[in-house]
C-alpha positions in Angstrom: 0.0 0.0 0.0 1.3 3.4 -1.0 2.0 5.4 2.2 3.9 8.5 3.1 4.0 9.4 6.8 5.7 12.5 8.3 5.8 12.8 12.0 7.0 15.8 13.9 7.9 14.9 17.5 9.2 17.1 20.3 12.0 15.0 21.9 13.9 17.4 24.0 12.1 16.6 27.2 12.6 12.9 26.8 16.3 13.2 26.0 16.7 15.4 29.0 14.9 12.9 31.2 17.2 10.1 30.1 20.4 12.2 30.7 19.2 12.9 34.2 18.5 9.2 34.8 14.7 9.7 34.9 12.4 6.9 33.6 10.5 7.3 30.4 7.2 5.3 30.1 7.1 2.6 27.4 5.7 3.7 24.1 6.2 7.4 24.7 9.4 7.5 22.6 7.8 5.6 19.7 6.7 7.9 16.9 3.0 7.7 16.1 2.1 6.5 12.7 -1.1 5.8 10.8 -1.2 2.1 9.8 -4.6 2.0 8.1 -7.3 4.4 6.8 -11.0 3.6 6.6 -13.7 5.7 4.9 -17.4 5.8 6.1 -20.0 6.2 3.4 -23.5 7.7 3.9 -26.4 7.9 1.5 -27.4 11.2 -0.1 -29.5 12.5 -3.0 -26.5 12.6 -5.2 -25.2 9.1 -4.2 -22.6 8.0 -1.6 -20.4 10.5 0.2 -17.5 10.0 2.5 -18.6 11.6 5.8 -15.9 10.2 8.1 -12.3 9.0 7.9 -11.0 6.6 10.5 -7.3 6.5 11.1 -5.8 3.4 12.9 -2.5 4.2 14.7 0.4 1.9 15.6 -0.3 2.5 19.3 -3.1 3.9 21.4 -3.7 7.7 21.7 -5.5 9.7 24.3 -8.7 11.7 23.8 -6.6 14.8 23.4 -7.1 15.0 19.6 -6.9 18.5 18.1 -7.8 19.1 14.4 -7.7 22.9 14.3 -4.7 22.9 12.0 -5.5 19.6 10.2 -5.9 19.5 6.4 -7.7 16.6 4.8 -8.2 15.8 1.1 -10.2 12.8 -0.2 -9.8 11.8 -3.9 -7.9 15.1 -4.4 -10.7 17.3 -3.0 -10.1 19.5 0.0 -12.5 18.7 2.9 -13.5 20.6 6.0 -13.0 18.7 9.3 -16.0 19.4 11.5 -15.1 17.1 14.5 -12.5 14.7 15.8 -12.3 12.1 18.5 -10.9 8.8 19.6 -13.2 6.0 18.4 -13.6 2.3 17.8 -12.8 0.8 14.5 -16.3 1.6 13.2 -15.9 5.3 13.9 -18.1 5.4 17.0 -16.8 7.8 19.7 -14.9 6.3 22.7 -15.5 8.4 25.8 -12.9 8.9 28.5 -10.5 6.2 27.2 -7.6 5.7 24.9 -7.8 4.0 21.5 -5.8 3.1 18.5 -8.5 4.8 16.3 -9.2 8.5 15.6 -12.2 9.6 13.6 -12.5 12.8 11.7 -15.9 14.0 10.6 -16.1 15.8 7.3 -18.6 18.3 5.9 -20.3 17.4 2.6 -18.4 18.6 -0.5 -20.1 20.7 -3.0 -21.5 19.0 -6.1 -20.9 19.9 -9.7 -22.7 17.8 -12.3 -20.2 19.0 -15.0 -17.1 18.1 -13.0 -17.7 14.7 -11.5 -14.1 14.3 -10.5 -14.4 17.3 -8.1 -17.2 15.8 -6.0 -15.0 13.4 -3.9 -17.3 10.5 -4.6 -15.9 7.0 -4.3 -18.1 5.8 -7.1 -18.3 6.8 -10.8 -20.4 6.1 -13.8 -18.5 4.1 -16.4 -19.7 5.3 -19.8 -18.2 2.3 -21.6 -20.3 -0.2 -19.6 -23.1 2.1 -18.4 -22.7 1.0 -14.9 -21.8 2.6 -11.6 -18.5 1.3 -10.3 -16.2 1.9 -7.3 -13.0 3.9 -8.0 -9.9 1.9 -8.3 -8.2 4.1 -5.8 -9.4 6.6 -3.2 -6.5 8.5 -1.7 -7.0 10.1 1.8 -4.4 12.7 2.7 -4.3 14.0 6.2 -1.8 16.7 7.4 -1.0 17.9 10.9 -3.4 16.1 13.2 -2.4 16.7 16.8 -2.5 13.6 19.0 -0.9 12.3 22.2 0.4 8.7 22.6 -0.8 6.7 25.5 1.7 7.1 28.4 3.0 10.4 27.1 2.3 14.0 27.8 3.8 15.1 24.5 1.6 16.0 21.5 2.7 14.9 18.1 1.7 16.3 14.7 0.9 13.3 12.4 0.4 13.3 8.7 -0.4 10.4 6.3 -1.6 9.6 2.8 -3.2 6.2 2.1 -5.5 4.5 -0.4 -8.8 3.6 1.4 -11.0 2.4 -1.5 -11.0 -1.2 -0.1 -11.6 -0.1 3.5 -15.2 1.0 3.1 -17.7 1.1 5.9 -21.3 1.6 4.7 -23.7 1.9 7.7 -26.7 2.9 5.7 -26.6 -0.3 3.6 -26.4 -2.4 6.7 -29.9 -1.3 7.6 -30.9 -3.8 4.8 -29.7 -6.6 7.0 -31.4 -9.4 5.0 -29.6 -10.5 1.8 -30.5 -13.2 -0.6 -30.3 -14.4 -4.2 -32.8 -16.0 -6.6 -31.3 -17.1 -9.9 -29.1 -14.2 -11.0 -31.0 -11.7 -9.0 -29.9 -10.4 -5.6 -32.0 -8.7 -3.0 -31.6 -6.7 0.2 -34.4 -6.2 2.6 -35.4 -4.0 5.5 -38.1 -5.1 8.0 -40.0 -2.5 9.9 -39.8 -3.1 13.6 -43.4 -2.2 14.3 -46.8 -3.8 14.7 -48.1 -6.6 16.8 -48.0 -10.3 16.2 -51.5 -10.2 14.6 -50.8 -7.2 12.3 -49.5 -7.3 8.7 -47.2 -4.8 7.0 -47.2 -3.4 3.5 -44.1 -3.8 1.2 -42.3 -1.5 -1.1 -40.3 -3.3 -3.9 -37.6 -1.0 -5.3 -36.1 -1.5 -8.8 -32.8 0.3 -9.7 -31.8 2.0 -12.9 -29.6 0.6 -15.6 -26.4 1.9 -14.0 -26.9 -0.1 -10.8 -27.2 -3.6 -12.4 -24.4 -6.1 -11.5 -23.5 -8.3 -8.5 -22.7 -5.7 -5.8 -25.9 -5.1 -3.9 -24.5 -2.1 -2.2 -24.3 -0.1 -5.4 -28.1 0.2 -6.0 -28.6 0.9 -2.3 -26.1 3.8 -2.4 -26.5 5.2 -5.9 -30.0 6.2 -5.1 -31.0 7.2 -1.6 -33.0 3.9 -1.0 -32.0 4.2 2.7 -34.6 7.0 3.0 -37.4 4.5 2.6 -36.3 3.0 5.9 -36.4 6.2 7.9 -39.2 7.6 10.1 -40.2 10.4 7.7 -41.4 7.9 5.1 -42.1 4.9 7.4 -44.6 7.1 9.3 -46.9 7.3 6.3 -47.7 3.6 6.3 -50.2 2.1 8.6 -49.9 -1.6 9.3 -53.0 -3.7 8.8 -54.8 -4.7 11.9 -53.5 -2.1 14.3 -52.5 1.6 14.3 -48.7 1.0 14.2 -46.7 2.5 11.3 -44.1 1.0 9.1 -43.4 -0.6 5.8 -41.0 -3.3 4.7 -38.6 -2.5 1.8 -37.2 -5.0 -0.7 -34.6 -3.8 -3.2 -33.8 -6.2 -6.1 -30.7 -6.1 -8.3 -30.4 -7.7 -11.7 -27.2 -8.4 -13.6 -28.7 -7.3 -17.0 -30.9 -4.4 -17.9 -34.5 -4.8 -16.8 -36.9 -6.1 -19.5 -39.6 -8.5 -20.4 -37.1 -11.4 -20.4 -36.7 -11.2 -16.6 -40.2 -10.6 -15.5 -40.7 -14.2 -14.3 -37.5 -14.2 -12.3 -38.3 -10.9 -10.6 -41.7 -12.2 -9.6 -40.1 -15.4 -8.3 -37.7 -13.2 -6.3 -40.6 -11.3 -4.7 -42.5 -14.5 -4.1 -39.5 -16.0 -2.4 -39.2 -13.0 -0.1 -42.9 -13.2 0.7 -42.7 -16.9 1.5 -40.2 -16.0 4.2 -42.2 -13.0 5.5 -45.7 -14.0 6.5 -46.1 -10.6 8.2 -46.4 -8.9 4.8 -49.9 -8.1 3.6 -50.0 -9.5 0.0 -52.7 -7.1 -0.9 -50.4 -4.1 -0.2 -47.3 -4.6 -2.4 -46.1 -1.4 -4.0 -43.7 -1.6 -7.0 -41.5 1.5 -7.5 -38.6 1.9 -9.8 -36.4 4.5 -11.5 -35.4 4.9 -15.2 -34.8 1.4 -16.6 -36.4 0.1 -13.3 -39.3 2.5 -13.8 -39.9 0.9 -17.2 -39.8 -2.5 -15.5 -42.6 -1.3 -13.2 -44.8 -0.8 -16.2 -43.7 -4.1 -17.7 -44.5 -6.0 -14.5 -47.8 -4.2 -14.1 -48.8 -5.2 -17.6 -47.6 -8.8 -17.1 -49.1 -9.3 -13.7 -52.1 -6.9 -13.6 -53.6 -8.4 -10.4 -50.4 -8.6 -8.3 -49.4 -5.1 -7.2 -51.5 -2.7 -5.2 -49.9 0.3 -6.8 -47.3 1.2 -9.4 -44.8 4.1 -9.1 -42.7 4.6 -12.3 -40.1 7.3 -11.9 -38.3 8.8 -15.0 -39.5 5.7 -16.8 -39.2 5.0 -20.5 -42.4 3.9 -22.2 -42.0 0.1 -22.3 -45.6 -1.1 -23.1 -47.7 -1.0 -26.2 -51.5 -0.2 -26.4 -52.2 -3.7 -25.2 -50.0 -3.1 -22.1 -51.7 0.3 -21.5 -55.1 -1.5 -21.5 -53.8 -3.8 -18.8 -52.5 -0.9 -16.8 -55.8 1.0 -17.0 -57.3 -0.4 -13.8 -54.2 -0.4 -11.7 -53.5 2.5 -9.2 -50.5 4.4 -10.6 -48.5 7.5 -9.7 -45.9 8.7 -12.3 -43.0 11.1 -11.5 -40.9 12.9 -14.1 -39.1 16.2 -14.9 -39.5 18.3 -17.9 -35.7 18.7 -18.0 -35.1 15.0 -18.4 -32.9 14.7 -21.5 -32.2 11.0 -20.9 -35.9 9.8 -21.0 -37.6 12.7 -22.7 -41.1 13.2 -21.3 -42.5 13.8 -24.8 -41.6 10.3 -25.7 -42.5 8.6 -22.5 -44.6 9.8 -19.6 -46.6 12.5 -21.4 -48.1 10.1 -24.0 -48.5 7.4 -21.5 -50.4 9.5 -19.0 -52.5 11.2 -21.7 -53.4 7.7 -23.1 -54.4 6.4 -19.7 -56.5 9.4 -18.8 -58.3 9.7 -22.1 -59.1 6.0 -22.0 -61.2 6.7 -18.9 -58.7 5.3 -16.3 -59.1 6.5 -12.7 -56.7 6.7 -9.8 -53.8 7.7 -12.1 -51.6 10.5 -10.9 -48.7 12.4 -12.4 -46.2 14.7 -10.6 -44.3 16.8 -13.2 -41.4 18.8 -12.0 -39.4 21.4 -13.9 -36.0 20.0 -13.1 -34.2 18.1 -10.3 -33.2 20.5 -7.5 -31.6 19.2 -4.3 -32.4 19.3 -0.6 -29.3 17.7 1.0 -27.4 20.4 -0.9 -30.1 23.1 -1.2 -30.4 24.7 -4.5 -28.1 22.3 -6.3 -29.4 21.4 -9.7 -28.8 17.9 -10.8 -29.3 16.1 -14.1 -32.9 16.5 -15.1 -33.2 12.7 -15.2 -33.0 12.5 -11.4 -36.7 12.9 -10.6 -36.2 10.2 -7.9 -34.7 12.8 -5.5 -38.2 14.2 -4.9 -39.5 10.7 -4.1 -36.8 10.0 -1.5 -37.3 13.4 0.1 -41.0 12.9 0.4 -41.7 15.9 -1.8 -44.0 14.2 -4.3 -47.1 16.2 -3.3 -48.8 18.0 -6.2 -50.2 16.3 -9.3 -51.4 17.3 -12.7 -55.1 17.9 -13.0 -56.6 14.8 -14.8 -59.4 16.8 -16.5 -57.0 19.3 -17.9 -54.9 16.5 -19.2 -57.9 14.9 -20.9 -59.6 18.0 -22.3 -56.7 20.2 -23.5 -55.0 19.8 -26.8 -51.9 17.6 -26.9 -49.9 17.8 -23.7 -50.7 21.5 -22.9 -52.7 20.4 -19.9 -49.6 19.2 -18.2 -47.5 22.0 -16.8 -44.2 21.2 -15.0 -43.9 23.0 -11.7 -41.3 22.8 -8.9 -43.0 25.2 -6.4 -46.1 23.0 -6.0 -44.0 19.8 -6.0 -45.3 18.4 -9.3 -48.7 20.0 -9.9 -51.4 22.3 -8.6 -53.8 19.6 -7.8 -53.9 16.8 -5.2 -54.6 13.1 -5.7 -58.1 12.3 -4.6 -59.7 8.8 -4.5 -63.3 8.2 -3.3 -63.5 11.5 -1.6 -60.1 11.1 0.2 -57.4 13.7 -0.7 -53.8 12.8 -0.3 -50.9 15.3 0.4 -48.1 12.8 -0.1 -47.5 10.0 -2.5 -46.7 7.7 0.5 -50.1 8.4 2.1 -51.7 7.5 -1.2 -49.6 4.4 -1.5 -50.5 3.2 2.0 -54.2 3.5 1.2 -54.0 1.3 -2.0 -55.1 -2.3 -1.7 -56.3 -4.9 -4.1 
């Protein structure tokens, strides 16, 4: 492993003590050095970010860690250190004790969609394979961290530079603590810890985009903020069946090839396998959501198994069904999400004709949230690629919808006006006299 370590040590006092015949505690004369660097990844709207670095030393240090003069760069990007402390090997603070580990917390870097190399991300989109991949190297450089070795009263200024790409800790993916495989599909699942023994829970099945296919399940979990589905803001929208508890199970599935009609049977088998192991799931409340290529698969699965899912949520989805498929989707609850700025799956060739066709055919309980572009919340005001309509879904910001009557009666697509300020449209979804102010409240109410 490539490593350069510079240690500045004040030795005058120790030498003086030796010359006077005084004892020096073991370990105090040994220079501190970083032997291993770990990175901690968290989930955000733009993908994974390194929020902590954990330095393992060759000996224990005291809690007297000072980072006021410390400089840190990750993948060549300067980072601001917001906190420092002795920790365990997972980056959890250790109180009132010495440790071989020191953790530095880092602020989020800025994001520039036109300069991906400047975002300090450990993952990149490979244009030759159209997949997200880990970087081959992720250098972490740290300069002038003040620490004190156990048994010493002398502070030392430590610097190091190490490659940490293979030393990744991913706590947000560990929430999906059930992993399995059916054929060539992998899945990761989260179980809501709510409800009584007699209650049943709904289930969200999540399908990734084309860039997250492969064999590393952590990539689809981190590339989109799927972790958000497990958190209280979204979990709180879902009532369990049989009591007033709240929570929803989440099943994320990964395919090795692009989603399409040729893997519908295996996807259904994967879902059925999960259900067989989870009798607490209400089979009448399974919600299928997906993004981009996965959003197209939502439509394909809905047309293939029209009586299986309680609701369909295609996000930034290409049009993957013909008129026969649209006829099969007509009677299924559906909420579509897209942005006008999407240049990857242009709305004029996908969601607009699909929604128009559904509404003019007389379909009901069909909703469409149409945003202007993809604007961030984790990094407020940051404008992402227009294809990223899913950021509104994970931030629970899918609220407004296009007015169905306008869509049906106006010429062409003029009845559908993209709007960010109203979070997708000036109307609200309303079914049987019940109005919904969130896509997740609507989802929770759908049953078949």
